C-alpha positions in Angstrom: -150.0 118.4 75.6 -150.4 115.0 77.2 -148.2 112.1 76.0 -150.0 109.4 74.0 -149.7 106.9 76.8 -151.0 109.4 79.4 -154.0 110.1 77.2 -154.6 106.3 77.0 -154.4 105.9 80.7 -156.6 108.9 81.2 -159.4 107.3 79.0 -159.3 104.1 81.0 -159.7 105.8 84.3 -163.1 105.4 86.2 -165.3 108.4 86.8 -163.7 110.6 89.7 -167.1 111.9 91.0 -169.2 109.8 93.3 -172.9 110.5 93.5 -175.8 109.1 95.7 -179.3 109.6 94.5 -182.2 109.7 96.8 -185.9 110.3 95.6 -188.9 110.9 97.8 -192.5 110.5 97.1 -192.4 110.3 93.5 -195.8 110.0 91.9 -197.0 110.1 88.3 -200.4 110.0 86.7 -201.8 110.4 83.2 -205.2 111.2 81.8 -206.8 108.7 79.3 -210.1 108.4 77.7 -212.2 105.4 78.9 -214.1 104.0 75.9 -216.5 102.0 78.2 -217.7 105.0 80.3 -217.0 107.6 77.4 -215.2 109.7 80.0 -211.7 111.1 80.8 -210.1 109.3 83.8 -206.8 109.5 85.5 -204.5 106.3 85.9 -201.7 106.5 88.6 -198.5 104.9 87.2 -196.3 105.7 90.1 -197.7 106.0 93.6 -195.5 108.1 96.1 -192.6 105.8 95.9 -189.1 106.6 97.5 -185.7 104.8 97.3 -181.9 105.6 97.2 -179.2 104.5 94.7 -175.6 104.9 95.3 -172.3 104.8 93.3 -170.2 101.7 93.2 -173.2 99.4 92.9 -175.2 97.9 90.1 -178.8 98.7 90.9 -181.7 97.1 89.2 -185.3 98.1 89.0 -187.4 95.0 88.6 -191.2 94.6 88.0 -193.8 93.2 85.6 -194.9 95.0 82.4 -196.7 98.2 83.1 -195.4 98.5 86.8 -193.8 102.0 85.9 -190.1 100.9 85.7 -189.5 103.0 82.5 -191.4 106.0 83.7 -189.4 106.0 86.9 -186.2 105.8 84.9 -187.4 108.8 82.8 -188.1 110.7 85.9 -184.8 110.1 87.6 -182.9 110.9 84.2 -185.0 113.9 83.6 -185.8 112.7 80.2 -189.4 113.8 79.9 -191.4 116.6 81.4 -194.9 115.9 82.1 -197.3 116.9 79.3 -200.6 118.7 79.9 -202.4 115.5 80.4 -199.9 114.1 82.9 -198.8 115.1 86.5 -196.0 114.2 88.9 -194.7 115.2 92.1 -191.9 114.4 94.6 -188.3 115.5 94.6 -184.8 114.1 94.0 -181.8 114.7 96.0 -178.1 114.2 94.9 -175.7 113.9 97.9 -178.1 115.5 100.1 -178.7 118.5 97.7 -182.3 118.8 96.3 -182.1 118.7 92.6 -183.9 121.8 90.9 -182.8 121.4 87.5 -182.0 118.2 85.6 -179.8 119.9 83.2 -177.2 120.0 86.1 -177.4 116.2 86.3 -177.1 115.6 82.6 -173.6 116.9 82.7 -172.5 113.8 84.7 -175.0 111.2 83.4 -176.3 109.6 80.3 -179.6 107.6 79.5 -179.4 104.5 77.2 -183.1 103.8 76.1 -184.8 100.7 75.3 -185.2 101.4 71.7 -182.1 101.1 69.4 -181.9 104.5 67.9 -179.0 104.4 65.6 -177.7 106.0 62.3 -178.7 103.1 60.0 -176.5 104.3 57.1 -173.3 104.4 59.1 -171.0 101.3 59.9 -170.4 100.3 63.6 -166.8 101.8 63.4 -168.1 105.1 61.9 -170.8 105.3 64.7 -168.3 104.8 67.4 -165.8 107.2 65.9 -168.3 109.9 65.4 -169.3 109.3 69.1 -165.8 109.5 70.2 -164.9 112.7 68.4 -168.1 114.4 69.9 -168.0 112.9 73.4 -164.3 113.1 73.9 -163.7 116.4 72.3 -160.3 117.9 71.2 -158.4 117.2 74.5 -157.5 113.6 73.3 -155.5 112.6 70.1 -157.1 110.7 67.3 -155.1 107.5 68.2 -156.2 107.7 72.0 -159.9 107.9 70.7 -159.4 104.9 68.3 -157.9 103.0 71.2 -161.0 103.8 73.3 -163.3 102.8 70.4 -161.4 99.5 70.1 -161.6 98.8 73.8 -165.3 99.5 74.1 -166.0 97.4 71.0 -164.0 94.4 72.2 -165.7 94.6 75.8 -169.2 94.5 74.0 -168.3 91.9 71.5 -169.0 94.1 68.3 -165.6 94.3 66.9 -166.4 91.5 64.3 -169.0 93.6 62.8 -167.1 97.1 62.8 -167.5 97.3 59.0 -171.1 96.3 59.0 -174.0 99.0 58.4 -176.0 99.4 61.6 -179.1 98.6 59.6 -177.9 95.1 58.9 -177.0 94.4 62.6 -179.1 92.0 64.6 -181.2 93.3 67.4 -178.7 92.2 70.1 -175.8 93.8 68.2 -177.8 97.0 67.8 -178.4 97.0 71.7 -174.7 96.6 72.4 -173.8 99.3 69.9 -176.3 101.7 71.5 -174.7 101.0 74.9 -171.1 101.3 73.6 -172.0 104.8 72.1 -172.6 106.1 75.6 -169.8 104.3 77.5 -167.2 106.2 75.5 -167.2 109.2 77.9 -167.2 107.2 81.1 -170.4 108.9 82.7 -170.5 109.1 86.4 -174.2 108.1 86.3 -175.6 105.6 83.7 -179.4 105.0 83.3 -180.3 102.0 81.1 -183.8 100.9 80.2 -183.9 97.1 79.8 -180.3 96.7 78.5 -180.5 93.0 78.0 -183.6 93.0 75.7 -182.8 91.3 72.5 -179.5 89.7 73.7 -178.9 85.9 73.9 -177.8 84.5 77.4 -174.1 84.8 76.7 -174.1 88.4 75.5 -176.6 89.5 78.3 -174.3 87.8 80.9 -171.2 89.6 79.5 -173.0 92.9 79.3 -174.3 92.7 82.9 -170.7 91.7 84.0 -169.3 94.7 82.2 -172.0 97.0 83.9 -171.1 95.4 87.4 -167.5 96.0 86.9 -168.1 99.6 85.9 -170.2 100.1 88.8 -167.6 98.5 91.2 -165.1 101.2 89.7 -167.2 104.0 90.8 -170.1 104.6 88.4 -173.7 104.7 89.5 -175.6 102.4 87.2 -179.4 102.2 87.5 -181.1 99.7 85.1 -184.4 98.3 84.6 -184.8 94.6 83.7 -188.1 92.8 82.9 -187.5 89.2 83.8 -183.8 88.4 84.2 -182.5 85.0 84.7 -181.5 84.0 88.3 -177.7 84.3 87.3 -178.1 87.8 85.9 -180.1 88.7 89.0 -177.4 87.6 91.4 -174.9 89.9 89.4 -176.9 92.9 90.7 -175.7 94.7 94.0 -179.1 96.3 94.6 -182.7 95.4 93.8 -185.7 97.8 93.6 -189.0 96.1 92.9 -192.0 98.0 91.5 -195.5 96.5 91.4 -198.5 98.4 90.1 -196.7 101.6 90.7 -195.8 100.8 94.3 -192.4 99.8 95.8 -192.7 96.3 97.1 -189.1 95.7 98.0 -185.7 97.3 98.0 -182.5 95.9 99.3 -180.0 93.2 98.3 -180.6 90.4 96.1 -179.9 87.7 98.7 -182.4 89.5 100.9 -185.3 89.1 98.6 -186.2 85.5 99.3 -186.3 85.9 103.1 -188.3 89.1 102.6 -190.9 87.3 100.6 -190.9 84.5 103.2 -192.0 87.0 105.8 -195.3 87.2 104.0 -195.7 83.5 103.5 -194.4 83.2 99.9 -191.8 80.6 100.1 -189.8 80.6 96.8 -188.8 77.2 95.5 -185.1 76.4 95.8 -185.1 75.8 91.8 -187.2 78.7 91.1 -186.0 82.1 89.8 -186.6 84.8 92.5 -187.3 87.3 89.9 -190.0 85.4 88.3 -191.4 84.4 91.8 -191.6 88.0 92.9 -193.6 89.1 89.8 -195.9 86.1 90.2 -196.9 87.1 93.6 -197.2 90.8 92.7 -201.1 90.5 93.0 -200.4 90.8 96.8 -198.7 94.1 96.2 -200.6 95.8 99.0 -199.3 93.4 101.7 -195.7 94.1 100.8 -195.4 97.8 100.1 -196.8 98.7 103.4 -194.1 97.1 105.7 -191.4 99.0 103.7 -193.5 102.2 103.6 -193.4 102.3 99.8 -189.7 102.4 99.7 -189.0 105.0 102.5 -187.5 102.3 104.7 -184.6 100.1 103.6 -184.3 96.6 104.2 -181.9 95.6 107.1 -179.6 93.6 104.9 -179.2 96.7 102.6 -176.2 98.9 102.4 -178.7 101.8 101.7 -179.6 102.6 105.4 -179.4 106.2 106.2 -176.1 105.8 108.1 -174.3 104.1 105.3 -175.4 106.5 102.7 -174.4 109.4 104.6 -171.0 107.7 105.5 -170.5 106.8 101.8 -171.1 110.5 100.9 -168.6 111.8 103.4 -166.0 109.2 102.6 -166.3 108.7 98.9 -168.7 111.1 97.4 -168.8 114.8 97.0 -170.1 117.0 99.9 -173.3 119.1 99.3 -171.4 122.2 98.5 -168.7 120.3 96.4 -171.7 118.8 94.5 -173.5 122.0 93.9 -170.2 123.5 92.8 -169.6 120.7 90.3 -173.1 120.5 88.6 -173.9 124.3 88.8 -170.6 125.1 86.8 -171.3 125.8 83.3 -169.6 122.9 81.5 -169.1 123.4 77.8 -169.7 120.4 75.2 -166.5 118.4 75.0 -166.1 119.4 71.4 -166.3 123.0 70.4 -169.3 124.2 68.1 -167.0 124.3 65.0 -165.8 120.7 65.5 -169.3 119.5 66.1 -170.5 121.1 62.9 -167.6 119.4 60.9 -168.2 116.1 62.4 -171.9 116.2 62.0 -171.6 117.6 58.4 -169.3 114.8 57.5 -171.7 112.2 59.0 -174.7 113.7 57.2 -172.8 113.8 54.0 -171.9 110.2 54.2 -175.5 109.3 54.8 -176.6 111.2 51.8 -173.9 109.5 49.8 -175.0 106.1 50.8 -178.7 106.8 50.3 -178.0 106.6 46.7 -181.5 105.4 45.7 -183.1 108.6 47.0 -180.4 111.0 45.6 -180.5 109.2 42.2 -184.4 109.5 42.3 -184.3 113.2 42.9 -181.6 113.9 40.2 -183.2 111.6 37.6 -186.7 113.1 38.3 -185.4 116.7 37.6 -183.6 115.5 34.5 -186.6 113.6 33.1 -189.2 116.2 33.9 -187.0 119.0 32.8 -186.2 117.3 29.3 -189.9 116.2 28.9 -191.1 119.8 29.3 -188.4 121.2 27.3 -189.1 119.0 24.3 -192.9 119.4 24.7 -192.5 123.2 24.8 -189.5 123.2 22.4 -188.7 126.4 20.8 -191.5 128.6 22.5 -189.1 131.0 24.3 -188.8 133.4 21.5 -192.2 132.9 19.9 -194.5 135.8 20.3 -197.5 133.8 19.4 -196.9 131.3 22.1 -196.0 133.6 25.1 -199.0 132.2 27.2 -197.7 128.7 26.7 -194.3 129.8 27.8 -196.0 131.4 30.9 -197.6 128.1 31.7 -194.2 126.4 31.2 -192.4 128.9 33.7 -195.2 128.7 36.2 -195.3 124.9 36.3 -191.5 125.1 36.7 -192.1 127.1 39.8 -194.7 124.7 41.0 -192.5 121.5 40.2 -189.4 122.9 41.9 -191.3 124.1 44.9 -193.1 120.7 45.6 -190.2 118.4 44.9 -188.0 120.4 47.4 -190.6 120.5 49.8 -191.3 116.6 49.8 -187.7 115.7 49.9 -187.4 117.2 53.4 -190.8 116.6 54.9 -190.0 112.9 56.1 -186.4 113.5 57.0 -186.5 115.2 60.2 -189.4 113.2 61.6 -187.6 109.9 61.0 -184.4 111.2 62.8 -186.1 113.1 65.5 -185.8 110.5 68.4 -182.3 109.9 67.5 -181.5 113.6 67.5 -183.3 114.0 71.0 -181.3 111.0 72.5 -178.0 112.3 71.3 -178.6 115.9 72.4 -180.0 114.8 75.6 -176.7 112.9 76.3 -174.7 116.0 75.4 -173.3 114.7 72.1 -173.7 118.2 70.6 -175.5 121.6 70.6 -178.6 121.9 68.5 -177.3 124.9 66.4 -174.2 122.7 65.3 -176.7 119.8 64.3 -179.1 122.1 62.6 -176.3 123.9 60.7 -174.7 120.7 59.6 -178.1 119.1 58.5 -179.1 122.3 56.6 -175.7 122.7 54.8 -175.5 119.0 53.9 -178.6 118.8 51.7 -177.9 122.1 49.8 -175.3 120.6 47.1 -178.0 117.9 46.3 -180.7 120.5 45.9 -178.6 122.9 44.1 -177.5 120.2 41.6 -181.2 119.1 41.1 -182.2 122.7 40.4 -179.4 123.3 38.0 -180.1 120.1 36.1 -183.8 121.2 35.7 -183.2 124.7 34.9 -180.4 124.0 32.2 -182.6 121.4 30.5 -185.9 123.5 30.5 -184.2 126.9 29.8 -182.1 125.8 26.7 -184.4 123.1 25.1 -187.4 125.5 25.4 -185.3 128.2 23.7 -185.5 130.9 26.3 -183.1 133.9 25.7 -179.7 132.7 25.2 -178.0 135.5 27.3 -175.7 134.5 30.2 -177.0 137.3 32.6 -180.7 136.4 31.9 -180.0 132.6 32.6 -178.2 133.6 35.8 -181.2 135.7 36.8 -183.5 132.8 36.1 -181.4 130.3 37.9 -180.9 132.5 41.0 -184.7 132.7 41.4 -185.2 129.2 41.1 -182.3 128.3 43.6 -183.8 130.4 46.2 -187.3 129.2 45.5 -186.2 125.7 46.0 -184.2 126.6 49.2 -187.2 128.3 50.7 -189.5 125.3 49.8 -186.9 123.0 51.3 -186.9 125.2 54.5 -190.8 124.9 54.5 -190.5 121.1 54.3 -188.1 121.0 57.3 -190.5 123.3 59.3 -193.5 121.1 58.4 -191.6 117.9 59.2 -190.6 119.3 62.6 -194.2 120.2 63.4 -196.0 117.2 62.1 -195.4 113.5 62.1 -194.6 111.7 58.8 -198.0 110.6 58.0 -199.6 114.0 58.7 -196.6 115.8 57.1 -197.1 114.0 53.8 -200.8 114.7 53.8 -200.9 118.4 55.1 -197.4 119.6 54.0 -198.2 120.5 50.4 -201.4 122.2 51.7 -199.2 124.7 53.5 -197.9 126.0 50.1 -200.8 125.3 47.8 -203.0 128.4 48.8 -200.2 130.8 47.7 -200.7 129.5 44.2 -203.8 131.5 44.2 -201.8 134.7 44.9 -199.0 134.0 42.4 -200.4 136.1 39.7 -200.9 133.3 37.3 -204.7 132.6 38.1 -205.7 136.2 39.1 -203.9 139.4 38.6 -203.1 141.5 41.4 -204.8 144.5 40.0 -207.9 142.4 39.4 -208.2 141.0 43.0 -210.3 142.6 45.7 -208.5 145.3 47.7 -208.7 143.1 50.9 -206.5 140.6 49.3 -204.0 142.7 47.5 -201.6 142.5 50.6 -201.4 138.6 50.1 -199.9 138.9 46.7 -197.2 141.1 48.2 -196.6 138.1 50.9 -196.7 135.4 48.3 -193.2 133.8 47.7 -194.7 132.3 44.5 -195.8 135.7 43.3 -192.2 137.1 43.7 -190.9 133.7 42.2 -192.9 133.9 39.1 -192.3 137.7 38.7 -188.6 137.2 39.0 -188.5 134.5 36.4 -190.8 136.5 34.0 -188.5 139.6 34.4 -185.4 137.5 33.9 -187.0 136.2 30.5 -189.2 139.2 29.2 -187.8 142.2 31.1 -184.9 144.6 31.0 -185.4 145.8 27.3 -185.4 142.5 25.6 -185.7 142.6 21.9 -188.9 142.1 20.0 -190.0 138.4 19.8 -190.1 136.5 16.5 -193.6 136.3 15.1 -194.4 133.1 13.1 -198.2 134.1 12.6 -200.0 136.7 10.7 -200.3 138.9 13.9 -198.7 138.6 17.2 -200.2 140.8 19.9 -197.4 140.3 22.3 -194.4 140.8 20.0 -193.0 143.3 22.5 -191.9 141.7 25.6 -192.8 144.8 27.7 -196.3 144.7 26.4 -196.7 141.1 27.7 -195.3 142.0 31.2 -197.8 144.9 31.3 -200.7 142.6 30.5 -199.5 140.4 33.5 -199.2 143.4 35.8 -195.6 142.9 36.1 -194.2 145.7 34.0 -193.1 147.7 37.0 -191.7 144.7 38.8 -188.4 144.8 40.5 -186.0 141.8 40.0 -183.8 142.8 42.9 -186.7 143.1 45.2 -188.2 139.6 44.3 -184.7 138.1 44.9 -184.3 140.0 48.3 -187.9 138.9 49.2 -187.0 135.2 48.6 -183.5 135.3 50.4 -185.3 137.0 53.5 -188.0 134.4 53.3 -185.6 131.5 53.3 -183.6 133.1 56.3 -186.9 133.6 58.3 -188.0 129.9 57.5 -184.7 128.5 58.7 -184.8 130.7 61.9 -188.4 129.5 62.5 -187.3 125.8 61.7 -184.5 126.0 64.3 -186.9 127.6 67.0 -189.4 124.8 66.5 -186.5 122.1 66.6 -185.3 123.7 69.9 -188.8 123.8 71.3 -189.6 120.1 70.2 -186.3 118.8 71.6 -186.6 120.7 75.0 -190.2 120.9 75.8 -190.1 117.3 77.3 -186.8 117.8 79.2 -187.1 118.3 83.1 
């Protein structure tokens, strides 16, 4: 074991691996629908651009809105794979080795996006602590991780708001926290999309200084900036200018003004070169041709071929070493069990703090359960009102089903982008995340189900036998768990709006085959198999068997004649006399497991389908 001091020193070290990134002939285009010509057209966003970025330099991609800055960063980081309506071409080399799979590069890099995707119900300190445990793993002590968290928080000026929930932070504080979360693991390559957006001048300056210092210590930092001030621009070591998808300049910052003057554009001495190069971007065709769209490097740049190769030889990894480093299977910093425990704790904290939703769910089950119990008070042992009791039990299955479904439909869509970012930057494996989120909501759902079942069952005077109540409760529990799983599945497939609209429709058709509206024996032969596949049929049958089955005594009759005084006779009328409670429960358990497996596969596909 390392000593505490050794751990702290190790965490402060700069990355040991130096990479040099070269990209050639990168093109990207997307199809769109033209409302004027009513036809589908193609738009070129990146047009055969090339360039080089090296370690120990702060490289800035500059350009006006719509010039392709973010798209280039996405391609270099491997964040998005082209959709069916998109095409891209070109290749990327790392230390003279062509990159075939971006998963190799992600082991040594991170991507900090423009949007501040944060867990809003965690404090700043909690967010940093969770990230530290996940990104630094078990090889460092808790004190060493806390020291690293404090150091990063101080350097990005977020120490004063450590105990503030992230949803209450200002835009600038959120941006700095987003960056701090990824800096904890000292990545060798950092991609940042407009990191200064939302920051005031002082904080933007401090951030760029920090990035420059990190770059000079060995990190390759590539960031996009929209319109930086002159002082911020001068902190950059290397500049790559994009205009309308073309590379119009790449080289040092001091070399930009002389380069523009070669084309007759004299930047005024009191003018920001960054603003000026964007203003003259209409003449882009005159500027990208002399530098062959990024294939030639400015004479003042350190990025000429000899220098790059020399840097690779002296400071970087050779091609063989690079391939060996990136092709080696590197596990996540924290093992799967640790990831699960950390993520479970994080999710439980969020559930506890989202008290309004939790209170609404619990209160709704208590109120509706009490209301129905009082409305149907005492009918559980009344032979003259067995059909009313059937309606109560059927409504209970519907209520439990839809409340469990609705509670989960919006959960995953709202967190999807956060999950994708964290997984992309190798915080955790998907299986650990999925298991943690799945387990975290079970206690609340179980409590809701128990509250409803207890109030409805006993107030409506169902049979007061412990085994029957346990059977009743068990069916209701797995019905709600299955419905919750369906809510997760629908939420992963559809966005929030469509999920809320179409989610209930995925379960509603099964009510026809529940055995309440039409009996299985009375249905056409071609539809009988749907009753066997209906989870509502097995839920209702299991509940009715727990209440009326297994040789229950005769029901009380308060009228002159009660046709269904015998519970077995009532079950026979419902075509459930030969039902098997064990099979019904088994069917629900298997259905729950299958829908959870399906949800995980959909999550895996959704997360990974856009990765390069």
